[in-house]
N, C-alpha and C positions, 0 to 999 in steps of 0.2 A: 572749413568752407563756407564761403557765401550763404547764409540761409536761401537768396532767393533762388541761387542756383542747385541746393543741394533741394528744393521743391521743386524745382523743374527735374531736374533726376528722377525724382519720386515719382513724377508722372511717366516719364519715359518708363522705367520701371513697371508699372502700372500697365503700360502698354506692353512688354515683355510678360510679364505674369499673370496679366488679367485672369486671376484664378474665379471659377465658377462651382457652383456646387455639382452641376452636370456633369457628364462623362461619355466620350464618343469615344469609338475606336480610331486609333490613328493609322493614317499612312506609314509606310515605310520610305523613310527619304531616300533620295538615289546615291547622295554621298557615299560613300565608302569608306574614303581615310579618315583620320581624326586628324581633324585641323580646322584650325579658328583663320587659318590666314592662307588665302588663295590664289596664286598667278592668274591672270586675266590676258590673253592675249590672242595675235590673228588678224585678219580681215580688217586691214586699215587703220587698226589702234595700236597707242602709244604701250606697251606693257604694263600691264598697272595692276594693282593689288585690292583685294577684298578682305577686311577685318571684320568679325564678329564680336561685339563687344559685352560684356555685360554691363549693363550702365554703373549700376552701384555694390558695391562687395564689403564685405567687413576690414578692416581695416588690415588685421594679421593676415587676409586671405589676397590683397591686393599686390599683384606680380606681373608687371607687362614683360613679355619678351624679348630679348636682343633683338632675335629676326624681324620684332613686328618694328621697334626703333628703325632699326637698318632700313628696313623697305621704306618707310614716313620717311626719312633723311632723302631716302634718294628721289622723291616721285619730287612732281613740282606745284600738284596739284593735291592738296588733303580736303575729300570731300566728306560732311558730318550730317544727321536729320536734319537737327532745324541748331540755330546760332546762338547755343548756349550764353552769349555775352549781350543778346538783344533786349536792351529797356523794352522792346513791346512785349517779349515774352516773359517778363518778371512781372510788369503791369497788368499784361494780360491772364495771366496765371490769378493774380490777386483778385480780379474782377471775376474769373470764372468758377472761383474756389463758390463763389456766396450764392445762396439765395434767400428770396426773400421770405419765406415761413421758416419756421423751428424744427429742428430732426425729428423734436415728438410728435410732429404731424402727421410722419410719414408711417409712424409704426405701432404698435398698441402700446397703451401705457406701460403693460408689463413686461415688453420688449424694452422699451425706452429705460425703466427703471435697473432692470438687468444689466442692460449695456454701460449706462451711468454708472454700477456698482461693478461691473469686470474693469472699466477705464480705469475708476478709483484705485480697485487694490490691483489689478494685474500689473496697468500700466503707469501708476502714479500720476495720473493725469485726470484734472476734472472736468467735466465732460459739460459745463456749462461756458467754455471758451470755445466749444467745436457745434455750438446748436444752428449754426448758420454758412456751416459749412458743408456744400453739398455729398451724401454718402461716397459719390464715387472717388473723392480726393480725401476721405478720413482714410482708409486704409494706408496712403503712404504715409500719411502726417501719423498715425497710431500707430496701425502693425508694424511696418518697415522699419522705423527707427530701432523698435521693440528686437527686431528679427537679426535686424542688419548691424546693431548698435549708431550709438550717437553723433561718432565723426567718419562715416564713410568714409570710401577710398573709389575715384570713378576713373573708368578707363577712358570718358569720353574727356572729360577737362585733363588727364593725363596727356590723352593725345591733340587735344587742343593747344595745349601748353609746350608742346614739344614744335610742333605745326608754326607755332610764332617764335617761338625760338629761334628756328632755322629759316623765319621768312618766309613760309611757304603762302600760296595762293589758295584761301579758305571759303569753300562753297560750302553750300546746303541744298537740300533734296526738298525741304518744307518752307513752308512760314509760321511763323510764330502761330499766326492765326490758325493756320491748317491746323497743327499738330492738335493746338486746342479746341478747337473745332470736334475732334472723334469724340471726346467725352457729348457732348450734346446730341451725337445718334442713341446714348441710350437715357430712359428717361428715368426721371428721379424711382418712382416705385421701383424699376429695375434693381436699380446701382442700390438703395436702401436692401433689398432683399439679398443682393450680394455680399452687401457688406456686412450685414448682419449675420448670413452664412460663414461667411470668413472670421468671424468674431467669435461666434460657437464651437470652429473646427480649427482654432487658434494654434494648439498643437499640433496638429496637421498640419496645416500650412508652415507652419515653421520647420517641421519635417521636411517638406516640398522644397522649402526655399535649400535647404542643406543639399538635398539630391541635385537640386538644381547646378549651385553651386560646384559639385562634386563633379558632377558630369562637364562642367565647363571649363574647369582646371584639367581634367582629364581632354578635354577638346575634342570631347563627342557628341558629334554634333546632333548624329542620330540618337543617339538616348535623350538628349535635351529636350529634342523637337520633339519625340514621343511623348516625352514624361508633358513640355508644355499642352501636346494636342488631347493627353488624356482628360485636362482638365478646364480645357476650354471647348466652349461650343463652337458648332461650326458656324453661328452668325458672327462671333466675337473672331472667328478665325480669320473670315472674308474679309472683314474693313479693317481689324488691326494689322493684317498680315499680308493679304493675297492681292488683294485692291491696290495697298502701296506701293507694293513690290509691283506691278506692272504699271502703274503711276512713274515710279522711279529708272524703269530700266532705259527707255529712250532718251531721258536726260543723262546717265550714266556715259552711255554709250557716248554721245556725243561730246560729254569729257572727254573719256580716254580717246574719244579721236584729236582733241588739239593737243592733250600732254598728256605723262604721265601720270595718275591717277594714285593715290591710297586713298581707299573708302570704306569709312569706318561706321558701320549701324548696327543694330541690336542682333545675336546671334542668330535669335530665332528668324533673320530674316533672310538666313540663308539655303537652308535646308527642305529639302520637300520637293512637289512638283512643281508649285506657283514660287518657292523659293526664288533668290537670286541668281544663285549658281547654274538651275537649271536654265531658266529663262535666257541667261548668256551663253549657255551650251546650245540653246534652241536656236538664237540667230547663226551660228555657227562659230562661236568664239570658243580657243580651246581654256579651259578650267581647269586647273592643277593646284593639289594641295604643296604648299611650304612647307616641309618638316623639316628644316632646321634651317 
């Protein structure tokens, strides 16, 4: 996988699994049937499909179901969160990662020395190479590769390749600048604390990742949603999921009115009271799981 694309996808993964140390009670999502693929129809739109992705998975766990491929191939338009081929994304990501002051100025000497030792011993990396990278990105660069393997597979890229192969019209819901701006909503001090908590709880984070992957492969949106929400704070929930779902809704409806669409977004965007499935239902559209 192209390293710039991998870095962009690790950014996406952080948006899906942006784990923090605090826990709060998760609402039960309304979708009751287990499926990652949903049919949307009615009220003047062309029959379309919404698929929940897990942006990066270990190579040996990657499996793109035949029903998903078939629905994409039959669609006219394919919609993603952002354009993974955009030079603006790769260049912007490189710029967004950098900070003017070194990492050790954001934490105590004891924490930095402990972190550097952990990175050396457990991750086999040298902290010197990462001192000017924002802590919000370090989890993706240091921890996720250890959790997922260094050659992960991507549902998003696989679907993008399939869309290109069959000459589909490809559209996006956010610009690269909008994606990258999400990180500016969390200050460096908070990023630092969250990163340190993730490192200190690395074994727990690895177990959580395995749990999420298991729930994803079981197509259990309810379980995945509840697990993510039990780890996310309500503020993260608002700007990472709910607010973006609201912004995406009308552009998606507009696209579905024009052409039969296949929409691929992170699975966490689908369930819940403010998830895309319920938002589409509230607009009067019929939303049904595709079970086979």
